N, CA, C and O of each residue as an XYZ file, in Angstrom:
268
protein
N      -3.356     10.032     -8.413
C      -2.699     11.315     -8.514
C      -3.403     12.104     -9.611
O      -3.646     11.584    -10.700
N      -3.730     13.358     -9.321
C      -4.335     14.178    -10.335
C      -3.275     15.068    -11.016
O      -2.103     15.058    -10.641
N      -3.707     15.815    -11.996
C      -2.801     16.613    -12.805
C      -2.054     17.658    -11.980
O      -0.860     17.878    -12.186
N      -2.749     18.294    -11.058
C      -2.101     19.331    -10.235
C      -0.951     18.761     -9.411
O       0.136     19.336     -9.352
N      -1.208     17.643     -8.791
C      -0.168     17.020     -7.961
C       1.014     16.516     -8.802
O       2.165     16.567     -8.369
N       0.705     16.031    -10.008
C       1.763     15.546    -10.896
C       2.664     16.693    -11.323
O       3.886     16.549    -11.352
N       2.066     17.835    -11.657
C       2.862     19.005    -12.061
C       3.724     19.505    -10.913
O       4.902     19.805    -11.104
N       3.147     19.595     -9.730
C       3.916     20.061     -8.570
C       5.031     19.088     -8.221
O       6.139     19.507     -7.887
N       4.748     17.799     -8.295
C       5.782     16.801     -8.001
C       6.927     16.888     -9.030
O       8.102     16.793     -8.674
N       6.565     17.069    -10.301
C       7.564     17.177    -11.345
C       8.403     18.431    -11.145
O       9.623     18.383    -11.297
N       7.779     19.542    -10.810
C       8.510     20.778    -10.575
C       9.475     20.615     -9.390
O      10.621     21.061     -9.448
N       9.009     19.990     -8.347
C       9.892     19.744     -7.197
C      11.046     18.850     -7.528
O      12.163     19.068     -7.058
N      10.794     17.836     -8.339
C      11.846     16.926     -8.756
C      12.898     17.651     -9.605
O      14.097     17.426     -9.441
N      12.438     18.528    -10.518
C      13.351     19.292    -11.356
C      14.224     20.201    -10.492
O      15.433     20.284    -10.707
N      13.626     20.878     -9.524
C      14.379     21.787     -8.652
C      15.409     21.009     -7.842
O      16.571     21.411     -7.781
N      15.008     19.910     -7.225
C      15.952     19.136     -6.429
C      17.068     18.533     -7.268
O      18.224     18.524     -6.846
N      16.733     18.029     -8.453
C      17.746     17.472     -9.347
C      18.730     18.536     -9.773
O      19.934     18.283     -9.809
N      18.247     19.721    -10.096
C      19.148     20.771    -10.518
C      20.062     21.242     -9.387
O      21.213     21.605     -9.626
N      19.551     21.234     -8.171
C      20.393     21.597     -7.032
C      21.498     20.588     -6.801
O      22.640     20.958     -6.526
N      21.162     19.320     -6.911
C      22.175     18.274     -6.755
C      23.219     18.374     -7.876
O      24.420     18.273     -7.623
N      22.760     18.571     -9.095
C      23.677     18.724    -10.235
C      24.536     19.967    -10.084
O      25.714     19.942    -10.441
N      23.987     21.041     -9.571
C      24.761     22.252     -9.377
C      25.848     22.054     -8.327
O      26.947     22.598     -8.438
N      25.523     21.267     -7.309
C      26.505     21.007     -6.247
C      27.646     20.107     -6.724
O      28.813     20.356     -6.421
N      27.299     19.064     -7.470
C      28.301     18.068     -7.851
C      28.914     18.259     -9.239
O      30.020     17.778     -9.486
N      28.227     18.942    -10.143
C      28.713     19.035    -11.525
C      29.113     20.437    -11.904
O      30.285     20.697    -12.176
N      28.148     21.353    -11.927
C      28.436     22.717    -12.360
C      27.368     23.672    -11.816
O      26.187     23.329    -11.785
N      27.777     24.853    -11.394
C      26.774     25.810    -10.897
C      25.797     26.296    -11.980
O      24.765     26.888    -11.665
N      26.120     26.049    -13.228
C      25.222     26.444    -14.310
C      23.901     25.680    -14.259
O      22.923     26.108    -14.872
N      23.855     24.563    -13.545
C      22.600     23.826    -13.420
C      21.561     24.613    -12.618
O      20.379     24.269    -12.633
N      21.989     25.654    -11.925
C      21.048     26.500    -11.203
C      20.123     27.253    -12.166
O      19.059     27.728    -11.770
N      20.541     27.357    -13.436
C      19.669     27.975    -14.432
C      18.404     27.139    -14.627
O      17.340     27.684    -14.922
N      18.511     25.842    -14.467
C      17.335     24.988    -14.559
C      16.372     25.265    -13.414
O      15.155     25.241    -13.601
N      16.912     25.525    -12.236
C      16.079     25.894    -11.083
C      15.342     27.199    -11.383
O      14.149     27.326    -11.107
N      16.067     28.167    -11.951
C      15.449     29.448    -12.288
C      14.351     29.246    -13.339
O      13.281     29.848    -13.249
N      14.622     28.401    -14.328
C      13.616     28.132    -15.368
C      12.354     27.516    -14.757
O      11.238     27.902    -15.103
N      12.537     26.570    -13.861
C      11.380     25.905    -13.236
C      10.581     26.933    -12.423
O       9.350     26.929    -12.463
N      11.265     27.803    -11.695
C      10.585     28.831    -10.925
C       9.826     29.808    -11.793
O       8.690     30.168    -11.485
N      10.446     30.237    -12.874
C       9.778     31.151    -13.797
C       8.563     30.495    -14.460
O       7.528     31.133    -14.652
N       8.705     29.227    -14.801
C       7.593     28.506    -15.410
C       6.419     28.382    -14.426
O       5.262     28.554    -14.811
N       6.720     28.086    -13.165
C       5.665     28.009    -12.155
C       4.986     29.366    -11.972
O       3.767     29.440    -11.816
N       5.764     30.414    -11.991
C       5.206     31.746    -11.830
C       4.288     32.131    -12.988
O       3.179     32.621    -12.771
N       4.750     31.910    -14.214
C       3.903     32.258    -15.356
C       2.673     31.360    -15.435
O       1.616     31.811    -15.876
N       2.784     30.114    -15.023
C       1.622     29.209    -15.026
C       0.583     29.665    -13.994
O      -0.617     29.476    -14.194
N       1.037     30.252    -12.915
C       0.091     30.722    -11.898
C      -0.746     31.893    -12.429
O      -1.893     32.069    -12.018
N      -0.188     32.676    -13.321
C      -0.917     33.818    -13.901
C      -1.733     33.429    -15.124
O      -2.859     33.898    -15.292
N      -1.180     32.581    -15.974
C      -1.811     32.301    -17.262
C      -2.602     30.999    -17.282
O      -3.513     30.855    -18.099
N      -2.283     30.047    -16.408
C      -2.906     28.752    -16.438
C      -2.334     27.825    -17.506
O      -2.790     26.690    -17.644
N      -1.344     28.292    -18.263
C      -0.697     27.499    -19.310
C       0.553     26.845    -18.742
O       1.439     27.524    -18.222
N       0.619     25.524    -18.844
C       1.785     24.805    -18.335
C       2.086     23.643    -19.287
O       1.274     22.729    -19.426
N       3.252     23.677    -19.942
C       3.601     22.596    -20.863
C       3.645     21.227    -20.182
O       3.252     20.227    -20.783
N       4.115     21.172    -18.944
C       4.154     19.897    -18.236
C       2.734     19.362    -18.019
O       2.501     18.158    -18.129
N       1.807     20.238    -17.718
C       0.416     19.838    -17.518
C      -0.161     19.263    -18.814
O      -0.904     18.283    -18.789
N       0.189     19.883    -19.944
C      -0.288     19.386    -21.243
C       0.280     18.002    -21.504
O      -0.429     17.134    -22.014
N       1.540     17.777    -21.166
C       2.180     16.486    -21.375
C       1.530     15.416    -20.480
O       1.198     14.328    -20.950
N       1.356     15.727    -19.216
C       0.752     14.765    -18.303
C      -0.688     14.463    -18.699
O      -1.136     13.323    -18.575
N      -1.420     15.472    -19.176
C      -2.798     15.250    -19.608
C      -2.828     14.307    -20.822
O      -3.709     13.456    -20.939
N      -1.844     14.479    -21.724
C      -1.760     13.593    -22.906
C      -1.426     12.156    -22.497
O      -1.781     11.202    -23.189
N      -0.735     12.020    -21.357
C      -0.393     10.693    -20.847
C      -1.555     10.039    -20.108
O      -1.460      8.886    -19.688
N      -2.652     10.779    -19.949
C      -3.835     10.181    -19.364
C      -4.079     10.470    -17.893
O      -4.944      9.844    -17.282
N      -3.348     11.391    -17.318
C      -3.563     11.716    -15.910
C      -4.797     12.602    -15.823
O      -4.932     13.570    -16.571
N      -5.694     12.266    -14.906
C      -6.959     12.987    -14.794
C      -6.737     14.433    -14.328
O      -5.804     14.721    -13.580
N      -7.603     15.322    -14.781
C      -7.485     16.742    -14.474
C      -7.724     17.035    -12.994
O      -8.457     16.334    -12.296
N      -7.070     18.101    -12.557
C      -7.297     18.619    -11.219
C      -8.062     19.910    -11.350
O      -8.864     20.071    -12.270
N      -7.819     20.849    -10.425
C      -8.527     22.116    -10.467
C      -7.735     23.239    -11.100
O      -8.328     24.148    -11.681
N      -6.425     23.211    -11.008
C      -5.610     24.323    -11.458
C      -5.374     24.328    -12.956
O      -5.472     25.382    -13.584
N      -5.069     23.200    -13.540
C      -4.729     23.135    -14.958
C      -5.808     22.378    -15.710
O      -6.147     21.250    -15.352
N      -6.347     22.996    -16.750
C      -7.418     22.358    -17.504
C      -7.047     22.167    -18.914
O      -7.839     21.640    -19.695
């Protein structure tokens, strides 16, 4: 798995987890979904992604999108 796929998988996991939590716990968990979406949007323009930096520090090899 490269860095790009790890970031996308993590973002998908965050979105799905927040939807489940919003359904069973509190609708305020939808704010986490909004945060994940906004982070993906800003990363597409700037190339800066905190999750990518974390995964890179953990030793996941680079992909094409995040360097």
